[in-house]
Backbone of each chain as ProteinMPNN parsed JSONL, in Angstrom:
{"seq_chain_A": "MIKVLFFAQLRDKLGVSELSVNSDENPNVQVLLNNLKAKDNHWEKTLASASLMVAINQTISNKTATLSSGDEVAFFPPVTGG", "coords_chain_A": {"N_chain_A": [[78.316, 39.609, 209.241], [79.959, 41.863, 211.124], [82.926, 42.083, 212.829], [84.129, 43.356, 216.256], [86.636, 45.134, 217.7], [88.5, 45.887, 220.929], [90.743, 47.752, 222.562], [93.363, 48.192, 224.793], [93.242, 50.692, 227.352], [90.405, 51.173, 226.989], [89.558, 48.176, 226.315], [89.811, 47.566, 228.816], [88.37, 48.657, 230.501], [85.567, 48.414, 229.342], [85.597, 45.47, 229.488], [85.586, 43.595, 227.439], [87.144, 42.01, 224.382], [86.456, 41.667, 222.121], [83.66, 41.273, 219.872], [80.821, 40.24, 218.202], [78.631, 41.744, 215.619], [75.684, 42.62, 213.793], [75.995, 43.257, 210.46], [73.561, 44.497, 209.064], [72.2, 46.33, 210.766], [74.152, 47.597, 211.259], [75.382, 50.073, 209.312], [77.141, 51.998, 209.163], [80.248, 53.502, 210.879], [79.736, 55.358, 212.95], [76.828, 54.796, 213.565], [77.237, 52.197, 214.376], [78.825, 52.874, 216.706], [76.992, 54.384, 218.216], [74.89, 52.388, 218.573], [76.372, 50.251, 220.224], [76.913, 52.325, 222.753], [74.334, 52.175, 223.68], [74.034, 50.295, 224.792], [74.488, 50.378, 227.66], [74.463, 52.707, 230.518], [77.492, 52.765, 231.353], [78.617, 51.954, 229.199], [77.719, 53.755, 227.246], [79.059, 55.931, 228.306], [81.983, 55.387, 228.44], [82.381, 54.801, 225.797], [82.429, 57.612, 224.796], [84.253, 59.199, 224.574], [85.752, 61.995, 222.9], [88.737, 61.805, 221.813], [88.522, 59.074, 220.926], [90.23, 56.592, 218.768], [89.327, 54.949, 215.377], [89.827, 52.018, 213.688], [89.637, 50.614, 210.36], [89.187, 47.648, 209.003], [92.372, 47.021, 209.829], [93.34, 49.631, 209.007], [93.794, 53.12, 209.75], [90.621, 54.785, 210.608], [87.553, 57.055, 210.032], [84.69, 58.067, 211.75], [82.626, 58.173, 209.73], [82.699, 56.676, 208.29], [81.788, 53.723, 205.887], [80.19, 50.693, 206.891], [80.696, 46.899, 205.886], [79.36, 43.73, 205.635], [81.674, 41.189, 207.106], [83.917, 43.115, 207.661], [86.549, 44.118, 209.83], [86.387, 45.907, 212.415], [88.076, 48.204, 214.868], [88.156, 49.654, 217.996], [89.878, 52.028, 219.9], [91.853, 54.029, 222.321], [93.951, 57.042, 222.082], [97.085, 56.339, 220.658], [100.311, 55.404, 222.132], [102.777, 54.595, 221.569], [106.29, 54.28, 220.499]], "CA_chain_A": [[78.653, 40.018, 210.849], [81.056, 42.814, 211.931], [83.778, 42.023, 213.998], [84.525, 44.461, 216.718], [87.65, 45.015, 218.669], [88.791, 47.207, 221.658], [92.228, 47.694, 222.864], [94.477, 48.837, 225.914], [92.402, 50.691, 228.306], [88.872, 50.681, 226.55], [89.031, 47.091, 226.697], [90.01, 47.303, 230.276], [87.043, 49.647, 231.146], [84.358, 47.593, 228.773], [85.505, 44.288, 230.166], [85.528, 42.632, 226.423], [88.392, 42.832, 223.581], [85.632, 41.333, 220.968], [82.591, 41.125, 220.005], [80.367, 40.629, 216.783], [77.185, 42.864, 215.423], [74.694, 42.559, 212.898], [75.839, 44.326, 209.383], [72.424, 44.98, 208.315], [71.966, 47.28, 211.44], [75.184, 49.12, 211.595], [75.736, 50.394, 208.2], [78.601, 52.59, 209.258], [80.564, 53.639, 212.32], [78.7, 56.163, 213.619], [75.465, 54.131, 213.686], [77.491, 51.039, 215.309], [78.851, 53.604, 218.119], [75.555, 54.722, 218.663], [74.265, 50.762, 219.024], [77.14, 50.254, 221.28], [76.319, 53.138, 223.93], [72.877, 52.128, 224.123], [73.754, 49.183, 225.985], [74.105, 50.909, 229.262], [75.386, 53.941, 230.845], [79.082, 52.294, 231.406], [79.352, 51.799, 227.768], [77.761, 54.85, 226.656], [80.28, 56.888, 229.566], [83.533, 54.63, 228.056], [82.684, 55.162, 224.162], [82.022, 59.068, 224.407], [85.355, 59.878, 224.242], [86.071, 62.675, 221.471], [89.628, 60.999, 221.023], [88.437, 57.679, 220.521], [90.629, 56.355, 217.684], [88.973, 53.88, 214.814], [90.329, 51.591, 212.41], [88.813, 49.401, 209.624], [90.242, 46.436, 208.096], [93.455, 47.483, 209.997], [93.531, 51.15, 208.663], [92.974, 54.351, 210.334], [89.435, 55.39, 209.493], [86.975, 57.582, 210.953], [82.938, 57.759, 211.965], [81.484, 58.476, 208.848], [83.275, 55.239, 207.219], [80.748, 52.943, 205.75], [80.627, 49.419, 207.065], [79.863, 45.835, 204.928], [79.532, 42.155, 206.53], [83.168, 41.068, 207.12], [84.563, 44.016, 208.031], [86.668, 44.166, 210.932], [86.238, 47.483, 213.049], [88.952, 48.526, 216.088], [88.13, 51.006, 218.56], [91.092, 52.161, 220.776], [92.208, 55.452, 222.619], [95.125, 57.405, 221.07], [98.192, 55.339, 220.801], [100.97, 55.687, 223.037], [104.243, 53.843, 221.181], [107.563, 54.777, 220.258]], "C_chain_A": [[79.88, 41.007, 210.501], [81.808, 42.118, 212.997], [84.166, 43.193, 214.889], [85.028, 44.642, 217.76], [88.017, 46.447, 219.428], [90.124, 46.776, 221.989], [92.286, 48.559, 224.068], [92.918, 49.591, 226.935], [90.77, 50.609, 228.203], [88.944, 49.224, 226.704], [88.913, 46.928, 227.947], [88.735, 47.584, 230.669], [85.88, 48.529, 230.533], [84.618, 46.127, 229.004], [85.438, 43.387, 229.066], [86.538, 43.356, 225.387], [87.545, 42.107, 222.349], [84.359, 40.979, 220.683], [81.635, 41.186, 218.094], [79.103, 41.207, 216.773], [76.867, 42.288, 214.11], [75.449, 43.611, 211.559], [74.647, 45.362, 209.296], [71.981, 46.356, 209.793], [73.269, 48.283, 211.732], [76.16, 49.38, 210.491], [77.277, 51.356, 208.304], [79.285, 52.998, 210.698], [80.235, 54.472, 213.414], [77.596, 55.463, 214.536], [75.951, 52.599, 214.553], [77.981, 51.74, 216.754], [77.669, 53.821, 218.732], [74.913, 53.334, 219.308], [75.224, 50.64, 220.327], [76.938, 50.862, 222.304], [74.899, 52.816, 224.39], [72.839, 50.881, 224.677], [73.355, 49.313, 227.209], [74.925, 52.242, 229.514], [77.145, 53.508, 230.797], [79.234, 52.545, 229.951], [79.14, 53.197, 227.073], [79.156, 56.182, 227.13], [81.733, 56.536, 228.303], [83.484, 55.38, 225.961], [82.713, 56.605, 223.675], [82.983, 59.912, 224.353], [85.732, 60.703, 222.785], [87.599, 62.242, 220.8], [89.709, 59.748, 220.936], [88.981, 57.667, 219.091], [89.654, 55.004, 216.774], [89.569, 53.195, 213.553], [90.003, 50.682, 211.934], [89.312, 48.661, 208.885], [91.547, 46.74, 208.509], [94.143, 48.623, 209.711], [92.969, 52.147, 209.186], [92.17, 54.837, 209.772], [89.138, 56.652, 210.689], [85.206, 57.404, 211.042], [82.268, 57.851, 210.843], [81.845, 57.039, 207.949], [81.789, 54.379, 207.325], [81.088, 51.459, 206.006], [79.828, 48.3, 206.18], [80.19, 44.741, 206.145], [81.23, 42.036, 205.899], [84.195, 41.949, 207.175], [85.144, 43.941, 209.507], [87.28, 45.668, 211.784], [86.915, 47.463, 214.424], [88.75, 50.034, 216.778], [89.415, 50.893, 219.447], [91.389, 53.589, 221.064], [93.418, 55.98, 221.991], [96.173, 56.507, 221.518], [99.398, 56.264, 221.41], [102.592, 55.219, 222.666], [105.28, 54.853, 221.225], [108.656, 55.074, 221.433]], "O_chain_A": [[80.654, 40.764, 209.575], [81.243, 41.627, 213.974], [84.584, 44.156, 214.246], [84.404, 44.479, 218.808], [87.946, 47.594, 218.987], [90.576, 45.655, 221.755], [91.48, 49.45, 224.337], [91.837, 49.024, 227.097], [90.026, 50.131, 229.059], [88.072, 48.929, 227.522], [88.009, 46.209, 228.371], [88.031, 46.711, 231.177], [85.336, 47.803, 231.364], [83.665, 45.439, 228.638], [85.226, 42.23, 229.43], [86.811, 44.555, 225.325], [88.297, 42.003, 221.38], [83.91, 40.173, 221.499], [81.844, 41.954, 217.155], [78.44, 41.219, 217.811], [77.639, 41.598, 213.445], [75.401, 44.818, 211.791], [74.682, 46.588, 209.406], [71.358, 47.338, 209.388], [73.302, 49.389, 212.271], [77.357, 49.093, 210.523], [78.247, 51.275, 207.55], [78.615, 52.689, 211.683], [80.458, 54.25, 214.604], [77.471, 55.509, 215.76], [75.143, 51.986, 215.251], [77.599, 51.258, 217.821], [77.444, 53.357, 219.85], [74.495, 53.304, 220.465], [74.76, 50.951, 221.423], [76.688, 50.069, 223.212], [74.444, 53.238, 225.453], [71.781, 50.362, 225.032], [72.419, 48.788, 227.812], [75.836, 52.685, 228.815], [77.891, 54.155, 230.063], [80.038, 53.4, 229.582], [80.041, 53.766, 226.458], [79.844, 56.955, 226.464], [82.257, 57.349, 227.542], [84.233, 56.071, 225.271], [82.943, 56.905, 222.503], [82.844, 61.118, 224.149], [85.959, 60.099, 221.736], [87.774, 62.279, 219.582], [90.803, 59.188, 220.866], [88.509, 58.418, 218.237], [89.268, 54.079, 217.488], [89.755, 53.82, 212.509], [89.914, 49.673, 212.633], [89.989, 49.115, 207.964], [92.256, 46.803, 207.504], [95.324, 48.77, 210.024], [91.741, 52.237, 209.187], [92.355, 55.358, 208.672], [89.807, 57.079, 211.63], [84.619, 56.58, 210.341], [81.079, 57.557, 210.967], [81.147, 56.573, 207.049], [80.983, 54.309, 208.254], [82.08, 50.956, 205.478], [78.682, 48.496, 205.774], [80.914, 44.815, 207.138], [81.789, 42.471, 204.892], [85.318, 41.634, 206.781], [84.337, 43.718, 210.41], [88.368, 46.235, 211.678], [86.382, 46.71, 215.239], [89.043, 51.144, 216.333], [89.933, 49.803, 219.687], [91.215, 54.398, 220.153], [93.962, 55.166, 221.245], [96.153, 55.974, 222.627], [99.49, 57.483, 221.266], [103.509, 55.488, 223.441], [105.241, 55.949, 221.785], [109.769, 55.516, 221.145]]}, "seq_chain_B": "MIKVQSENFNQQIEYDRLRQASHTGAVVTFTGLVRDINQGEQISALTLEHYPAMTEKALADIVKQAQSRWSLIDTTVIHRVGELQLLDQIVFVGVASLHRGDAFAACEFIMDYLKTQAPFWKKETNSQGESYWVDARESDQSALNKWHKV", "coords_chain_B": {"N_chain_B": [[112.788, 47.689, 206.056], [110.584, 45.929, 208.207], [109.593, 45.358, 211.592], [107.971, 44.141, 214.472], [108.389, 42.974, 217.649], [109.222, 40.991, 220.655], [111.841, 40.318, 221.416], [114.842, 42.07, 222.162], [116.84, 44.314, 220.182], [120.162, 44.785, 218.419], [122.018, 47.466, 217.655], [124.381, 48.137, 216.609], [124.112, 46.2, 214.517], [121.877, 46.815, 212.518], [122.452, 49.306, 211.861], [124.861, 48.873, 210.305], [123.67, 46.969, 208.559], [122.033, 48.893, 207.123], [123.889, 50.961, 205.797], [125.234, 49.329, 204.091], [123.902, 49.402, 201.447], [124.187, 50.285, 198.126], [125.319, 53.551, 196.886], [124.498, 55.087, 199.312], [125.227, 57.578, 201.005], [124.572, 58.859, 204.069], [123.298, 58.026, 206.975], [120.73, 57.766, 209.334], [119.749, 57.392, 212.556], [117.394, 56.577, 215.211], [116.581, 55.813, 218.652], [114.459, 54.724, 220.811], [113.893, 54.959, 224.078], [113.289, 52.938, 227.543], [112.125, 55.366, 229.953], [112.943, 56.392, 232.977], [111.613, 57.934, 234.271], [108.221, 59.369, 234.105], [106.157, 62.093, 233.391], [106.414, 62.965, 236.03], [106.362, 60.744, 237.838], [108.084, 58.018, 239.428], [109.134, 55.117, 237.577], [109.059, 51.903, 237.376], [108.853, 49.594, 235.386], [107.309, 48.866, 232.147], [104.731, 47.928, 229.886], [104.386, 46.928, 226.767], [101.668, 46.974, 224.776], [99.757, 46.2, 221.632], [97.984, 46.118, 218.628], [97.821, 43.153, 216.872], [97.253, 42.293, 214.046], [97.376, 44.595, 212.771], [99.662, 46.327, 213.231], [102.039, 45.915, 211.383], [101.256, 46.801, 209.234], [100.219, 49.721, 209.74], [103.044, 50.667, 210.293], [104.52, 50.061, 207.842], [102.559, 51.549, 206.133], [103.55, 54.22, 206.966], [106.302, 54.301, 206.628], [106.108, 53.959, 203.482], [105.062, 56.86, 203.319], [107.218, 58.464, 204.079], [108.957, 57.4, 201.975], [107.771, 58.441, 199.788], [107.939, 61.108, 199.994], [110.649, 62.037, 200.346], [113.912, 60.874, 199.335], [115.206, 58.303, 199.721], [117.484, 55.598, 200.312], [117.252, 53.038, 201.875], [115.277, 51.726, 204.588], [114.844, 50.918, 208.164], [112.804, 49.823, 210.578], [111.87, 48.967, 213.997], [110.006, 47.832, 216.463], [109.419, 47.31, 219.789], [107.173, 44.916, 221.699], [105.321, 44.066, 224.804], [106.585, 43.145, 227.906], [109.004, 45.089, 229.549], [111.937, 46.783, 230.792], [113.555, 49.373, 232.952], [115.258, 51.537, 230.866], [115.565, 49.74, 228.899], [115.38, 49.227, 225.512], [113.298, 50.38, 222.845], [112.121, 51.508, 220.54], [113.518, 51.364, 217.37], [114.621, 53.545, 215.058], [115.957, 53.327, 211.636], [117.485, 55.422, 208.729], [118.724, 55.022, 205.425], [120.206, 57.239, 203.151], [121.362, 59.032, 200.302], [122.486, 61.838, 201.031], [122.576, 64.054, 204.152], [120.301, 65.212, 204.568], [117.868, 64.391, 203.702], [117.865, 61.867, 205.246], [117.526, 62.647, 207.672], [115.316, 64.196, 208.073], [113.26, 62.355, 207.181], [113.632, 60.084, 209.26], [113.013, 61.644, 211.246], [110.041, 62.444, 210.627], [109.103, 59.501, 210.386], [109.075, 58.686, 213.265], [107.471, 60.565, 214.389], [105.201, 60.109, 213.239], [104.824, 57.23, 213.701], [104.289, 57.74, 216.694], [101.721, 58.72, 216.758], [100.172, 57.229, 215.21], [100.652, 54.852, 214.969], [99.068, 51.41, 215.975], [99.737, 51.417, 218.89], [100.276, 50.754, 222.531], [100.962, 51.922, 226.001], [101.469, 50.364, 228.941], [102.518, 51.552, 232.55], [104.3, 50.715, 235.065], [104.371, 51.8, 238.297], [106.628, 53.016, 241.166], [106.064, 51.963, 243.345], [104.522, 49.665, 242.396], [102.021, 49.875, 241.473], [99.746, 49.611, 238.575], [99.488, 51.624, 235.412], [97.582, 53.118, 232.064], [99.317, 54.845, 230.128], [98.613, 58.325, 229.216], [97.876, 59.793, 226.109], [100.009, 62.892, 224.445], [100.199, 65.873, 224.313], [101.798, 67.293, 222.726], [102.758, 65.082, 221.027], [101.085, 64.993, 219.075], [101.104, 67.753, 217.836], [103.912, 67.627, 217.238], [103.353, 65.8, 214.773], [101.697, 67.752, 213.425], [103.251, 69.361, 212.108], [104.144, 68.61, 210.135], [102.322, 68.386, 208.174], [102.092, 71.329, 207.088], [104.723, 71.473, 205.784]], "CA_chain_B": [[112.709, 46.536, 206.611], [109.635, 46.108, 209.558], [109.736, 44.325, 212.687], [107.737, 43.968, 216.022], [109.377, 41.673, 218.025], [109.536, 41.308, 221.999], [113.014, 40.584, 221.647], [115.696, 43.457, 221.975], [117.783, 44.509, 218.921], [121.449, 45.146, 218.156], [121.745, 48.785, 216.662], [125.32, 47.878, 215.23], [123.807, 45.274, 213.514], [121.17, 47.369, 212.186], [123.39, 50.272, 211.128], [125.711, 48.152, 209.338], [122.697, 46.549, 207.58], [121.735, 50.336, 206.506], [125.005, 51.345, 205.319], [125.415, 48.483, 202.876], [123.22, 49.574, 200.064], [124.848, 51.153, 197.156], [124.854, 54.54, 196.926], [124.466, 55.426, 200.549], [125.872, 58.57, 201.947], [123.952, 59.208, 205.205], [122.697, 57.009, 208.055], [120.388, 58.834, 210.277], [118.869, 56.435, 213.623], [116.943, 57.341, 216.661], [116.544, 54.905, 219.197], [113.585, 55.22, 221.905], [114.072, 53.823, 225.467], [111.951, 53.196, 228.872], [112.784, 56.143, 230.983], [112.891, 55.789, 234.826], [110.449, 58.857, 235.239], [107.266, 59.958, 233.262], [105.281, 62.953, 234.266], [106.853, 63.115, 237.423], [106.358, 59.149, 238.81], [109.007, 56.992, 239.177], [108.985, 53.971, 236.848], [110.036, 50.455, 237.573], [108.383, 48.556, 234.372], [106.413, 49.347, 230.854], [104.552, 46.978, 229.161], [103.672, 47.525, 225.642], [100.431, 45.896, 223.769], [99.723, 46.593, 220.274], [97.394, 45.527, 217.82], [99.078, 42.415, 216.117], [96.842, 42.314, 212.548], [97.352, 46.048, 212.167], [100.656, 47.108, 213.7], [103.172, 46.259, 210.493], [100.506, 47.528, 208.201], [100.724, 50.71, 209.697], [104.297, 51.17, 210.26], [104.666, 50.041, 206.28], [102.085, 52.78, 205.586], [104.43, 55.525, 207.404], [107.349, 54.424, 205.379], [105.79, 54.336, 202.134], [104.764, 58.021, 203.063], [108.255, 59.093, 203.87], [109.658, 57.497, 200.721], [106.894, 59.482, 198.661], [108.458, 62.783, 200.108], [111.793, 62.262, 200.512], [114.573, 60.324, 198.374], [115.439, 57.209, 200.613], [117.788, 54.129, 199.838], [116.782, 52.0, 202.662], [114.653, 52.717, 205.884], [114.24, 49.919, 209.111], [111.915, 50.15, 211.695], [112.106, 47.795, 214.731], [109.226, 48.329, 217.487], [109.328, 46.033, 220.499], [106.067, 44.637, 222.579], [105.629, 42.842, 225.754], [107.166, 43.401, 229.211], [110.224, 46.099, 229.54], [112.231, 47.252, 231.997], [114.286, 50.432, 232.625], [116.617, 51.733, 230.087], [115.468, 48.711, 227.573], [115.416, 50.041, 223.971], [111.476, 50.169, 222.817], [112.137, 51.371, 219.145], [114.327, 52.099, 216.422], [114.302, 53.715, 213.291], [117.053, 54.232, 210.899], [116.849, 55.822, 207.308], [119.934, 55.814, 204.917], [119.855, 58.35, 201.94], [122.505, 59.766, 199.654], [122.936, 62.959, 201.603], [122.086, 63.559, 205.403], [118.843, 66.068, 205.032], [116.418, 63.345, 203.374], [117.654, 61.009, 206.324], [117.197, 63.368, 209.052], [113.895, 64.901, 207.85], [112.704, 60.896, 207.34], [113.904, 59.447, 210.382], [111.872, 62.31, 212.312], [108.933, 61.967, 209.982], [108.612, 58.356, 210.745], [109.009, 58.889, 214.479], [106.26, 61.648, 214.659], [103.527, 59.269, 212.631], [104.486, 56.308, 214.769], [104.018, 58.447, 218.037], [100.292, 59.104, 216.817], [99.164, 56.271, 213.977], [100.516, 52.97, 215.139], [98.584, 51.296, 217.286], [100.843, 50.405, 220.353], [99.511, 51.056, 223.671], [102.152, 51.841, 226.778], [101.151, 50.627, 230.768], [103.617, 51.499, 233.449], [104.045, 50.205, 236.582], [105.455, 52.498, 239.292], [107.833, 52.242, 242.227], [104.703, 51.211, 244.083], [103.951, 48.71, 242.097], [100.736, 50.834, 240.823], [100.056, 49.999, 237.047], [98.261, 52.259, 234.785], [97.433, 53.136, 231.121], [99.972, 55.961, 229.783], [98.012, 59.063, 228.088], [98.985, 60.388, 225.033], [100.376, 63.631, 224.545], [99.487, 66.977, 223.3], [102.889, 67.809, 222.305], [102.807, 64.53, 220.26], [99.889, 65.846, 217.876], [101.675, 69.181, 217.786], [104.867, 67.49, 216.438], [102.651, 65.236, 213.985], [101.084, 68.618, 212.232], [104.25, 70.566, 211.636], [104.384, 67.925, 208.568], [101.117, 68.966, 207.192], [102.421, 72.581, 206.765], [105.679, 71.685, 204.918]], "C_chain_B": [[111.555, 47.078, 208.157], [109.419, 45.045, 210.28], [109.214, 44.565, 213.784], [107.917, 42.66, 216.604], [109.022, 41.974, 219.648], [110.955, 40.979, 222.193], [113.639, 41.912, 221.257], [116.274, 43.211, 220.565], [119.259, 44.938, 218.91], [121.604, 46.295, 217.169], [123.128, 48.626, 215.909], [124.749, 47.099, 214.33], [122.857, 46.06, 212.405], [121.581, 48.316, 211.548], [124.297, 49.782, 209.857], [124.621, 47.952, 208.122], [122.629, 47.866, 206.371], [122.726, 50.617, 205.772], [125.574, 50.508, 204.307], [125.238, 48.632, 201.552], [124.065, 50.889, 199.594], [124.435, 52.671, 197.145], [124.69, 55.665, 198.37], [125.463, 55.82, 200.886], [125.698, 59.204, 203.28], [122.812, 58.105, 205.782], [122.247, 57.609, 209.19], [119.295, 57.338, 211.356], [118.511, 56.838, 214.967], [116.528, 55.81, 217.227], [115.619, 55.299, 220.853], [113.865, 54.082, 223.054], [113.101, 53.943, 226.639], [112.784, 54.097, 229.346], [112.251, 55.868, 232.567], [111.776, 56.783, 235.458], [109.964, 59.5, 234.105], [106.304, 60.781, 233.906], [105.164, 62.946, 235.858], [106.609, 61.649, 238.656], [107.56, 58.613, 238.054], [108.58, 55.622, 238.512], [109.762, 52.769, 237.107], [109.994, 49.468, 236.147], [107.681, 48.838, 233.366], [106.121, 47.991, 230.188], [104.036, 47.625, 227.589], [102.692, 46.659, 224.872], [100.321, 46.79, 222.388], [98.53, 45.44, 219.749], [97.8, 44.45, 216.31], [98.578, 42.793, 214.295], [97.372, 43.639, 212.109], [99.014, 46.368, 212.382], [101.874, 47.206, 212.355], [102.99, 46.797, 209.364], [100.685, 49.108, 208.395], [101.905, 51.534, 209.559], [104.731, 51.366, 208.605], [104.06, 51.387, 205.935], [103.081, 54.15, 205.588], [105.669, 55.509, 206.748], [107.329, 54.44, 204.204], [105.124, 56.081, 202.061], [105.647, 58.517, 203.119], [108.893, 58.724, 202.648], [108.881, 58.444, 199.96], [107.575, 60.805, 198.935], [109.692, 63.019, 200.214], [112.968, 60.866, 199.458], [115.867, 59.202, 199.203], [115.928, 56.127, 199.935], [117.349, 52.808, 200.563], [116.185, 52.6, 204.092], [114.665, 51.032, 206.658], [113.584, 50.53, 210.041], [111.235, 49.007, 212.568], [111.292, 48.792, 216.225], [109.31, 47.244, 218.655], [107.981, 46.379, 221.223], [106.084, 43.823, 223.517], [106.268, 43.7, 227.082], [108.815, 44.15, 228.563], [110.696, 46.748, 230.484], [112.911, 48.375, 231.675], [115.529, 50.673, 231.578], [116.261, 50.648, 228.906], [114.966, 49.513, 226.515], [113.587, 49.421, 223.578], [111.86, 50.335, 221.205], [113.24, 51.902, 218.518], [114.375, 52.139, 214.972], [115.355, 54.157, 212.605], [116.647, 54.352, 209.215], [118.605, 56.106, 206.666], [119.218, 56.183, 203.326], [121.819, 58.59, 201.33], [123.053, 61.004, 200.517], [121.632, 63.007, 202.774], [120.479, 64.253, 205.164], [118.003, 65.087, 204.663], [116.553, 62.446, 204.857], [117.157, 61.876, 207.5], [115.759, 63.605, 208.899], [112.687, 63.302, 207.515], [112.499, 60.233, 208.503], [112.671, 60.116, 211.797], [110.591, 62.145, 212.009], [108.054, 60.507, 210.715], [108.188, 58.272, 212.069], [107.593, 59.57, 214.988], [104.546, 60.774, 214.319], [103.392, 57.816, 213.329], [103.873, 56.61, 215.931], [102.312, 58.307, 217.681], [99.294, 58.059, 215.854], [99.693, 55.229, 214.241], [100.027, 52.867, 216.177], [99.089, 50.086, 218.454], [100.466, 51.299, 221.563], [100.695, 50.963, 224.719], [101.012, 51.723, 228.09], [102.388, 51.191, 231.492], [103.293, 51.144, 234.39], [104.925, 51.006, 237.206], [106.08, 51.878, 240.344], [106.901, 51.624, 242.895], [104.046, 50.104, 243.717], [102.485, 48.837, 241.472], [100.828, 50.313, 239.228], [98.835, 50.705, 236.349], [98.603, 52.601, 233.231], [98.592, 54.841, 230.565], [98.878, 56.872, 228.652], [98.702, 59.824, 227.235], [98.97, 61.847, 225.237], [100.0, 64.713, 223.873], [100.54, 67.076, 222.23], [103.105, 66.501, 220.839], [102.25, 64.508, 218.953], [100.954, 66.702, 217.377], [103.031, 68.451, 216.575], [104.848, 66.593, 215.242], [102.286, 66.7, 212.981], [101.858, 69.484, 211.744], [104.623, 69.536, 210.388], [103.214, 68.291, 207.585], [100.966, 70.524, 206.696], [103.633, 72.513, 205.428], [105.094, 71.47, 203.628]], "O_chain_B": [[111.638, 48.084, 208.861], [109.109, 43.944, 209.825], [109.911, 45.342, 214.436], [107.652, 41.553, 216.135], [108.579, 43.085, 219.941], [111.392, 41.394, 223.267], [113.235, 42.681, 220.385], [116.199, 42.154, 219.939], [119.39, 45.756, 219.82], [121.353, 46.124, 215.976], [123.161, 48.917, 214.713], [124.957, 47.422, 213.16], [123.217, 45.835, 211.249], [121.103, 48.362, 210.414], [124.351, 50.268, 208.727], [124.639, 48.547, 207.044], [123.01, 47.853, 205.2], [122.34, 50.484, 204.61], [126.459, 51.012, 203.616], [125.98, 48.239, 200.652], [124.443, 51.916, 200.16], [123.268, 52.979, 197.387], [124.782, 56.89, 198.289], [126.478, 55.161, 201.115], [126.536, 60.016, 203.672], [121.85, 57.569, 205.233], [123.042, 57.999, 210.047], [118.422, 56.598, 210.901], [119.299, 57.385, 215.738], [116.232, 54.857, 216.507], [116.075, 55.98, 221.772], [113.999, 52.861, 222.983], [112.264, 54.841, 226.735], [114.001, 53.922, 229.3], [111.304, 55.22, 233.014], [111.208, 56.688, 236.546], [110.663, 60.06, 233.261], [105.648, 60.355, 234.856], [104.196, 62.927, 236.619], [106.681, 61.637, 239.885], [107.942, 58.639, 236.884], [107.607, 55.055, 239.008], [110.99, 52.714, 237.042], [110.928, 48.719, 235.859], [106.831, 49.499, 233.963], [106.964, 47.122, 229.964], [103.399, 48.668, 227.442], [103.091, 45.607, 224.37], [100.791, 47.918, 222.243], [98.252, 44.343, 220.233], [97.991, 44.81, 215.149], [99.3, 43.376, 213.486], [97.829, 43.697, 210.968], [99.552, 46.714, 211.331], [102.54, 48.23, 212.206], [103.84, 47.207, 208.573], [101.178, 49.788, 207.494], [101.993, 52.632, 209.008], [105.151, 52.42, 208.128], [104.774, 52.297, 205.513], [103.333, 54.893, 204.64], [106.147, 56.554, 206.305], [108.315, 54.855, 203.595], [104.753, 56.547, 200.984], [105.64, 59.421, 202.284], [109.468, 59.658, 202.089], [109.536, 59.353, 199.45], [107.736, 61.569, 197.984], [110.034, 64.201, 200.197], [112.335, 59.94, 198.951], [117.087, 59.36, 199.206], [115.234, 55.573, 199.082], [117.134, 51.739, 199.99], [116.527, 53.669, 204.599], [114.528, 50.038, 205.944], [113.769, 51.715, 210.318], [110.338, 48.272, 212.156], [111.662, 49.822, 216.787], [109.238, 46.099, 218.209], [107.576, 47.526, 221.414], [106.747, 42.797, 223.372], [106.342, 44.928, 227.045], [109.479, 43.862, 227.568], [109.894, 47.395, 231.158], [113.061, 48.667, 230.489], [116.574, 50.021, 231.574], [116.86, 50.874, 227.855], [114.16, 50.423, 226.704], [112.965, 48.423, 223.945], [111.908, 49.284, 220.567], [113.895, 52.814, 219.025], [114.252, 51.307, 214.073], [115.783, 55.288, 212.834], [115.828, 53.67, 208.599], [119.438, 56.908, 207.087], [118.283, 55.725, 202.669], [122.931, 58.374, 201.811], [124.279, 61.026, 200.621], [120.497, 62.532, 202.728], [119.527, 63.66, 205.671], [117.179, 64.874, 205.553], [115.554, 62.304, 205.562], [116.228, 61.452, 208.187], [115.022, 63.108, 209.75], [111.466, 63.36, 207.662], [111.389, 59.813, 208.828], [111.977, 59.606, 212.676], [109.844, 61.734, 212.896], [106.965, 60.421, 211.282], [107.05, 57.846, 212.269], [106.831, 59.102, 215.834], [103.422, 60.8, 214.82], [102.314, 57.258, 213.534], [102.952, 55.89, 216.314], [101.67, 57.688, 218.529], [98.065, 58.079, 215.781], [99.141, 54.311, 213.635], [100.158, 53.6, 217.158], [98.981, 48.894, 218.738], [100.385, 52.522, 221.449], [101.491, 50.047, 224.515], [100.077, 52.49, 228.32], [103.385, 51.246, 230.772], [102.12, 51.15, 234.762], [106.107, 51.048, 236.864], [106.161, 50.666, 240.549], [107.102, 50.412, 242.976], [103.18, 49.555, 244.399], [101.91, 47.847, 241.02], [101.868, 50.55, 238.614], [97.636, 50.517, 236.555], [99.783, 52.442, 232.922], [98.134, 55.923, 230.932], [98.423, 56.405, 227.608], [99.779, 60.393, 227.415], [98.144, 62.293, 226.034], [99.442, 64.547, 222.789], [100.272, 66.969, 221.033], [103.54, 66.904, 219.761], [102.802, 64.099, 217.931], [101.677, 66.287, 216.471], [103.069, 68.713, 215.373], [105.888, 66.428, 214.605], [102.635, 66.658, 211.802], [101.429, 70.371, 211.005], [105.565, 69.901, 209.685], [103.325, 68.436, 206.367], [99.992, 70.932, 206.062], [103.58, 73.195, 204.405], [105.775, 71.602, 202.611]]}, "name": "protein", "num_of_chains": 2, "seq": "MIKVLFFAQLRDKLGVSELSVNSDENPNVQVLLNNLKAKDNHWEKTLASASLMVAINQTISNKTATLSSGDEVAFFPPVTGGMIKVQSENFNQQIEYDRLRQASHTGAVVTFTGLVRDINQGEQISALTLEHYPAMTEKALADIVKQAQSRWSLIDTTVIHRVGELQLLDQIVFVGVASLHRGDAFAACEFIMDYLKTQAPFWKKETNSQGESYWVDARESDQSALNKWHKV"}
């Protein structure tokens, strides 16, 4: 399984902070994103942002990165700390 | 030293700690505060969310990058999370080095990277009591890009 996390306005819009997906069906970030977008129009629209950031196992990554079972993938909007 | 905490910090204590290391000839510090106005809105409070498992790791990585570019003796990054009020301290970056050049550059570098790479998100409450997530600024991305040219 892969643990998927959402933060800030992304979590608020989706109404979900965490979910699990099957690693066989989600070999990389882009496929995972496509599968999540396929849930419904709201997910499709919310995850469509080009500025969406992704971290794998707590390190900033990108959409082409591969995934394996046990990974933690986080999606979030551009960060605004400091 | 890296800390992510809800409590306030004392600048004097942090500065004193940084200047104690041997060979230190320069200490540069930066402190970020909660502004009372942002993008034309009167602000009454600020909430900072973060990704707890990743935050300290991201800050440690930024400090490591700074250490590989400049000769640094010691570095402190403190970032607060949770509910903050107007003029509260949000972030502290302190850098100690032999000479001022390295400390000035590294302090700015750490802040520019923190602004665009560390997983913190601000939610503002305005004077009417409405809360909304703060949008990332284009200028923060441009500030980061200048370090790629060096």
